[in-house]
N, CA, C and O atoms as CSV, one atom per row, in Angstrom:
chain,resi,resn,atom,element,x,y,z
A,1,MET,N,N,4.973,1.604,-0.786
A,1,MET,CA,C,3.949,1.893,0.197
A,1,MET,C,C,3.698,3.397,0.223
A,1,MET,O,O,4.610,4.209,0.062
A,2,ARG,N,N,2.483,3.720,0.423
A,2,ARG,CA,C,2.116,5.116,0.568
A,2,ARG,C,C,0.848,5.201,1.397
A,2,ARG,O,O,0.252,4.184,1.750
A,3,TRP,N,N,0.449,6.408,1.701
A,3,TRP,CA,C,-0.753,6.601,2.508
A,3,TRP,C,C,-1.970,6.747,1.610
A,3,TRP,O,O,-1.913,7.343,0.535
A,4,HIS,N,N,-3.060,6.190,2.083
A,4,HIS,CA,C,-4.370,6.383,1.466
A,4,HIS,C,C,-5.105,7.368,2.361
A,4,HIS,O,O,-5.481,7.030,3.484
A,5,ASP,N,N,-5.311,8.583,1.869
A,5,ASP,CA,C,-5.938,9.637,2.672
A,5,ASP,C,C,-7.445,9.432,2.745
A,5,ASP,O,O,-8.100,9.160,1.739
A,6,ALA,N,N,-7.980,9.565,3.945
A,6,ALA,CA,C,-9.431,9.474,4.161
A,6,ALA,C,C,-9.793,10.353,5.349
A,6,ALA,O,O,-8.934,10.740,6.141
A,7,PHE,N,N,-11.066,10.656,5.455
A,7,PHE,CA,C,-11.566,11.521,6.519
A,7,PHE,C,C,-12.784,10.876,7.171
A,7,PHE,O,O,-13.404,9.975,6.605
A,8,LEU,N,N,-13.120,11.353,8.379
A,8,LEU,CA,C,-14.300,10.912,9.117
A,8,LEU,C,C,-14.341,9.386,9.276
A,8,LEU,O,O,-15.210,8.708,8.729
A,9,PHE,N,N,-13.377,8.873,10.039
A,9,PHE,CA,C,-13.260,7.442,10.325
A,9,PHE,C,C,-13.064,6.609,9.065
A,9,PHE,O,O,-13.398,5.425,9.061
A,10,GLY,N,N,-12.537,7.189,8.006
A,10,GLY,CA,C,-12.293,6.477,6.764
A,10,GLY,C,C,-13.485,6.414,5.828
A,10,GLY,O,O,-13.412,5.761,4.787
A,11,ALA,N,N,-14.584,7.077,6.173
A,11,ALA,CA,C,-15.804,7.006,5.361
A,11,ALA,C,C,-15.705,7.827,4.074
A,11,ALA,O,O,-16.367,7.501,3.089
A,12,VAL,N,N,-14.891,8.884,4.066
A,12,VAL,CA,C,-14.761,9.749,2.896
A,12,VAL,C,C,-13.327,9.659,2.395
A,12,VAL,O,O,-12.401,10.130,3.055
A,13,ALA,N,N,-13.148,9.056,1.229
A,13,ALA,CA,C,-11.809,8.898,0.657
A,13,ALA,C,C,-11.416,10.152,-0.110
A,13,ALA,O,O,-12.220,10.704,-0.861
A,14,ALA,N,N,-10.184,10.599,0.079
A,14,ALA,CA,C,-9.682,11.764,-0.646
A,14,ALA,C,C,-9.184,11.364,-2.026
A,14,ALA,O,O,-9.199,12.176,-2.951
A,15,GLN,N,N,-8.744,10.121,-2.171
A,15,GLN,CA,C,-8.262,9.589,-3.446
A,15,GLN,C,C,-9.208,8.462,-3.856
A,15,GLN,O,O,-9.048,7.334,-3.389
A,16,PRO,N,N,-10.181,8.736,-4.709
A,16,PRO,CA,C,-11.198,7.734,-4.982
A,16,PRO,C,C,-10.705,6.505,-5.740
A,16,PRO,O,O,-11.326,5.446,-5.647
A,17,GLU,N,N,-9.611,6.615,-6.485
A,17,GLU,CA,C,-9.159,5.459,-7.250
A,17,GLU,C,C,-7.649,5.508,-7.470
A,17,GLU,O,O,-7.022,6.565,-7.394
A,18,TYR,N,N,-7.096,4.351,-7.742
A,18,TYR,CA,C,-5.686,4.229,-8.104
A,18,TYR,C,C,-5.634,3.711,-9.535
A,18,TYR,O,O,-6.369,2.789,-9.889
A,19,ARG,N,N,-4.789,4.284,-10.341
A,19,ARG,CA,C,-4.637,3.840,-11.725
A,19,ARG,C,C,-3.606,2.713,-11.756
A,19,ARG,O,O,-2.420,2.931,-12.004
A,20,LEU,N,N,-4.099,1.500,-11.496
A,20,LEU,CA,C,-3.198,0.358,-11.403
A,20,LEU,C,C,-2.509,0.057,-12.724
A,20,LEU,O,O,-1.394,-0.464,-12.724
A,21,SER,N,N,-3.137,0.368,-13.840
A,21,SER,CA,C,-2.500,0.127,-15.141
A,21,SER,C,C,-1.294,1.039,-15.345
A,21,SER,O,O,-0.377,0.695,-16.091
A,22,ARG,N,N,-1.287,2.192,-14.693
A,22,ARG,CA,C,-0.128,3.098,-14.765
A,22,ARG,C,C,0.938,2.719,-13.754
A,22,ARG,O,O,2.133,2.774,-14.043
A,23,ILE,N,N,0.491,2.331,-12.561
A,23,ILE,CA,C,1.436,1.971,-11.511
A,23,ILE,C,C,2.136,0.658,-11.846
A,23,ILE,O,O,3.346,0.526,-11.661
A,24,CYS,N,N,1.366,-0.313,-12.340
A,24,CYS,CA,C,1.888,-1.647,-12.670
A,24,CYS,C,C,1.511,-1.979,-14.114
A,24,CYS,O,O,0.481,-2.611,-14.347
A,25,PRO,N,N,2.323,-1.567,-15.081
A,25,PRO,CA,C,1.956,-1.805,-16.483
A,25,PRO,C,C,1.881,-3.283,-16.857
A,25,PRO,O,O,1.210,-3.627,-17.830
A,26,ASN,N,N,2.549,-4.166,-16.113
A,26,ASN,CA,C,2.500,-5.599,-16.400
A,26,ASN,C,C,1.438,-6.322,-15.586
A,26,ASN,O,O,1.382,-7.551,-15.591
A,27,GLY,N,N,0.604,-5.575,-14.892
A,27,GLY,CA,C,-0.434,-6.177,-14.054
A,27,GLY,C,C,-0.023,-6.148,-12.596
A,27,GLY,O,O,1.154,-5.994,-12.268
A,28,TRP,N,N,-0.996,-6.295,-11.735
A,28,TRP,CA,C,-0.725,-6.278,-10.299
A,28,TRP,C,C,-1.097,-7.631,-9.720
A,28,TRP,O,O,-1.934,-8.349,-10.266
A,29,SER,N,N,-0.460,-7.967,-8.606
A,29,SER,CA,C,-0.729,-9.260,-7.995
A,29,SER,C,C,-1.308,-9.141,-6.594
A,29,SER,O,O,-1.935,-10.081,-6.106
A,30,GLU,N,N,-1.111,-8.018,-5.948
A,30,GLU,CA,C,-1.621,-7.869,-4.583
A,30,GLU,C,C,-1.828,-6.393,-4.262
A,30,GLU,O,O,-1.031,-5.538,-4.646
A,31,LEU,N,N,-2.914,-6.118,-3.552
A,31,LEU,CA,C,-3.207,-4.773,-3.092
A,31,LEU,C,C,-3.649,-4.890,-1.644
A,31,LEU,O,O,-4.633,-5.563,-1.338
A,32,ARG,N,N,-2.915,-4.231,-0.753
A,32,ARG,CA,C,-3.244,-4.262,0.675
A,32,ARG,C,C,-3.530,-2.846,1.151
A,32,ARG,O,O,-2.783,-1.915,0.850
A,33,LEU,N,N,-4.611,-2.694,1.891
A,33,LEU,CA,C,-4.995,-1.405,2.448
A,33,LEU,C,C,-5.389,-1.628,3.893
A,33,LEU,O,O,-6.307,-2.394,4.184
A,34,GLY,N,N,-4.692,-0.957,4.798
A,34,GLY,CA,C,-5.013,-1.126,6.209
A,34,GLY,C,C,-4.190,-0.191,7.077
A,34,GLY,O,O,-3.224,0.416,6.615
A,35,PRO,N,N,-4.580,-0.084,8.323
A,35,PRO,CA,C,-3.857,0.804,9.234
A,35,PRO,C,C,-2.568,0.160,9.745
A,35,PRO,O,O,-2.425,-1.063,9.757
A,36,ASP,N,N,-1.651,1.002,10.158
A,36,ASP,CA,C,-0.473,0.541,10.891
A,36,ASP,C,C,-0.355,1.412,12.143
A,36,ASP,O,O,-1.215,2.260,12.382
A,37,GLU,N,N,0.665,1.222,12.922
A,37,GLU,CA,C,0.784,1.935,14.191
A,37,GLU,C,C,0.822,3.450,14.006
A,37,GLU,O,O,0.203,4.187,14.773
A,38,PHE,N,N,1.545,3.911,12.995
A,38,PHE,CA,C,1.700,5.345,12.801
A,38,PHE,C,C,0.408,5.989,12.302
A,38,PHE,O,O,0.040,7.071,12.760
A,39,THR,N,N,-0.284,5.332,11.367
A,39,THR,CA,C,-1.527,5.914,10.868
A,39,THR,C,C,-2.622,5.907,11.939
A,39,THR,O,O,-3.474,6.795,11.960
A,40,ILE,N,N,-2.602,4.921,12.816
A,40,ILE,CA,C,-3.548,4.920,13.935
A,40,ILE,C,C,-3.254,6.084,14.872
A,40,ILE,O,O,-4.176,6.744,15.352
A,41,LEU,N,N,-1.973,6.340,15.136
A,41,LEU,CA,C,-1.591,7.464,15.988
A,41,LEU,C,C,-2.048,8.788,15.378
A,41,LEU,O,O,-2.584,9.643,16.083
A,42,VAL,N,N,-1.842,8.962,14.084
A,42,VAL,CA,C,-2.278,10.189,13.403
A,42,VAL,C,C,-3.794,10.331,13.505
A,42,VAL,O,O,-4.298,11.430,13.734
A,43,SER,N,N,-4.517,9.236,13.339
A,43,SER,CA,C,-5.979,9.279,13.459
A,43,SER,C,C,-6.415,9.683,14.861
A,43,SER,O,O,-7.349,10.468,15.023
A,44,LEU,N,N,-5.743,9.151,15.869
A,44,LEU,CA,C,-6.078,9.500,17.249
A,44,LEU,C,C,-5.814,10.972,17.542
A,44,LEU,O,O,-6.626,11.635,18.187
A,45,VAL,N,N,-4.682,11.483,17.070
A,45,VAL,CA,C,-4.320,12.873,17.324
A,45,VAL,C,C,-5.334,13.823,16.681
A,45,VAL,O,O,-5.639,14.878,17.237
A,46,THR,N,N,-5.852,13.448,15.514
A,46,THR,CA,C,-6.822,14.304,14.828
A,46,THR,C,C,-8.267,13.938,15.169
A,46,THR,O,O,-9.199,14.401,14.513
A,47,LEU,N,N,-8.450,13.108,16.195
A,47,LEU,CA,C,-9.788,12.652,16.610
A,47,LEU,C,C,-10.562,12.020,15.455
A,47,LEU,O,O,-11.775,12.186,15.334
A,48,PHE,N,N,-9.838,11.300,14.618
A,48,PHE,CA,C,-10.372,10.554,13.470
A,48,PHE,C,C,-11.036,11.429,12.411
A,48,PHE,O,O,-11.779,10.930,11.566
A,49,LEU,N,N,-10.766,12.741,12.455
A,49,LEU,CA,C,-11.197,13.591,11.341
A,49,LEU,C,C,-10.363,13.270,10.105
A,49,LEU,O,O,-10.882,13.241,8.989
A,50,TYR,N,N,-9.072,13.029,10.306
A,50,TYR,CA,C,-8.180,12.559,9.251
A,50,TYR,C,C,-7.811,11.130,9.612
A,50,TYR,O,O,-7.234,10.890,10.672
A,51,SER,N,N,-8.134,10.178,8.745
A,51,SER,CA,C,-7.948,8.758,9.043
A,51,SER,C,C,-7.188,8.068,7.911
A,51,SER,O,O,-7.797,7.380,7.092
A,52,PRO,N,N,-5.874,8.241,7.853
A,52,PRO,CA,C,-5.125,7.609,6.765
A,52,PRO,C,C,-4.952,6.113,6.997
A,52,PRO,O,O,-5.071,5.625,8.120
A,53,SER,N,N,-4.673,5.406,5.927
A,53,SER,CA,C,-4.318,3.988,5.984
A,53,SER,C,C,-3.085,3.789,5.120
A,53,SER,O,O,-2.768,4.627,4.275
A,54,ARG,N,N,-2.408,2.706,5.327
A,54,ARG,CA,C,-1.235,2.381,4.521
A,54,ARG,C,C,-1.690,1.534,3.337
A,54,ARG,O,O,-2.375,0.529,3.529
A,55,VAL,N,N,-1.322,1.920,2.119
A,55,VAL,CA,C,-1.656,1.136,0.931
A,55,VAL,C,C,-0.365,0.590,0.339
A,55,VAL,O,O,0.618,1.313,0.177
A,56,THR,N,N,-0.387,-0.698,0.019
A,56,THR,CA,C,0.752,-1.373,-0.603
A,56,THR,C,C,0.261,-2.062,-1.865
A,56,THR,O,O,-0.686,-2.847,-1.821
A,57,ILE,N,N,0.901,-1.772,-2.982
A,57,ILE,CA,C,0.558,-2.384,-4.265
A,57,ILE,C,C,1.768,-3.168,-4.728
A,57,ILE,O,O,2.858,-2.619,-4.886
A,58,VAL,N,N,1.564,-4.462,-4.944
A,58,VAL,CA,C,2.638,-5.330,-5.416
A,58,VAL,C,C,2.382,-5.607,-6.889
A,58,VAL,O,O,1.348,-6.167,-7.257
A,59,CYS,N,N,3.328,-5.212,-7.724
A,59,CYS,CA,C,3.175,-5.378,-9.168
A,59,CYS,C,C,3.579,-6.787,-9.592
A,59,CYS,O,O,4.445,-7.417,-8.984
A,60,GLY,N,N,2.930,-7.259,-10.646
A,60,GLY,CA,C,3.267,-8.555,-11.216
A,60,GLY,C,C,4.559,-8.466,-12.019
A,60,GLY,O,O,4.980,-7.383,-12.427
A,61,ALA,N,N,5.176,-9.612,-12.236
A,61,ALA,CA,C,6.420,-9.674,-13.004
A,61,ALA,C,C,6.114,-9.573,-14.496
A,61,ALA,O,O,4.982,-9.789,-14.929
A,62,GLU,N,N,7.130,-9.246,-15.261
A,62,GLU,CA,C,6.971,-9.215,-16.709
A,62,GLU,C,C,6.657,-10.617,-17.202
A,62,GLU,O,O,7.135,-11.594,-16.625
A,63,PRO,N,N,5.858,-10.736,-18.261
A,63,PRO,CA,C,5.563,-12.066,-18.799
A,63,PRO,C,C,6.839,-12.778,-19.224
A,63,PRO,O,O,7.690,-12.201,-19.900
A,64,GLY,N,N,6.961,-14.028,-18.822
A,64,GLY,CA,C,8.130,-14.829,-19.171
A,64,GLY,C,C,9.337,-14.589,-18.290
A,64,GLY,O,O,10.398,-15.159,-18.545
A,65,ALA,N,N,9.211,-13.755,-17.250
A,65,ALA,CA,C,10.353,-13.443,-16.397
A,65,ALA,C,C,10.678,-14.586,-15.440
A,65,ALA,O,O,11.798,-14.659,-14.934
A,66,GLY,N,N,9.727,-15.475,-15.181
A,66,GLY,CA,C,9.967,-16.580,-14.265
A,66,GLY,C,C,9.858,-16.123,-12.824
A,66,GLY,O,O,9.561,-14.958,-12.557
A,67,PRO,N,N,10.096,-17.036,-11.894
A,67,PRO,CA,C,9.971,-16.679,-10.475
A,67,PRO,C,C,11.093,-15.735,-10.049
A,67,PRO,O,O,12.165,-15.735,-10.654
A,68,PRO,N,N,10.853,-14.929,-9.010
A,68,PRO,CA,C,11.909,-14.022,-8.550
A,68,PRO,C,C,13.087,-14.806,-8.001
A,68,PRO,O,O,12.943,-15.923,-7.504
A,69,GLU,N,N,14.239,-14.199,-8.103
A,69,GLU,CA,C,15.461,-14.843,-7.633
A,69,GLU,C,C,15.525,-14.760,-6.118
A,69,GLU,O,O,15.358,-13.684,-5.543
A,70,LEU,N,N,15.763,-15.879,-5.479
A,70,LEU,CA,C,15.896,-15.913,-4.028
A,70,LEU,C,C,17.368,-15.975,-3.668
A,70,LEU,O,O,18.159,-16.608,-4.367
A,71,ARG,N,N,17.731,-15.326,-2.590
A,71,ARG,CA,C,19.117,-15.381,-2.139
A,71,ARG,C,C,19.157,-15.573,-0.639
A,71,ARG,O,O,18.246,-15.164,0.081
A,72,ASP,N,N,20.199,-16.186,-0.191
A,72,ASP,CA,C,20.370,-16.461,1.228
A,72,ASP,C,C,20.982,-15.232,1.888
A,72,ASP,O,O,22.100,-14.841,1.552
A,73,VAL,N,N,20.264,-14.622,2.818
A,73,VAL,CA,C,20.758,-13.433,3.498
A,73,VAL,C,C,21.093,-13.728,4.952
A,73,VAL,O,O,21.353,-12.807,5.726
A,74,SER,N,N,21.089,-15.001,5.332
A,74,SER,CA,C,21.336,-15.340,6.730
A,74,SER,C,C,22.779,-15.047,7.143
A,74,SER,O,O,23.031,-14.818,8.326
A,75,ASN,N,N,23.730,-15.047,6.214
A,75,ASN,CA,C,25.134,-14.814,6.549
A,75,ASN,C,C,25.571,-13.377,6.304
A,75,ASN,O,O,26.724,-13.030,6.559
A,76,GLU,N,N,24.656,-12.528,5.807
A,76,GLU,CA,C,25.027,-11.141,5.542
A,76,GLU,C,C,24.972,-10.323,6.830
A,76,GLU,O,O,24.118,-10.570,7.681
A,77,PRO,N,N,25.891,-9.331,6.986
A,77,PRO,CA,C,25.892,-8.516,8.209
A,77,PRO,C,C,24.706,-7.604,8.318
A,77,PRO,O,O,24.584,-6.865,9.295
């Protein structure tokens, strides 16, 4: 996760593009962009002149890797 910098209520992006082929060489499966509590607070403090959002990029698995391994964490401290 990282911040997506924008200005003027998010209308002007400081980072126009993400190089997904570099970030996820095996392909990407999900891209989420939206505000969270902290980025909303930062926007309010700056009167929405600076309006960041949280960006999350989920990379795809290597070909032939199969489904991710699941483990039971209910008994872990």
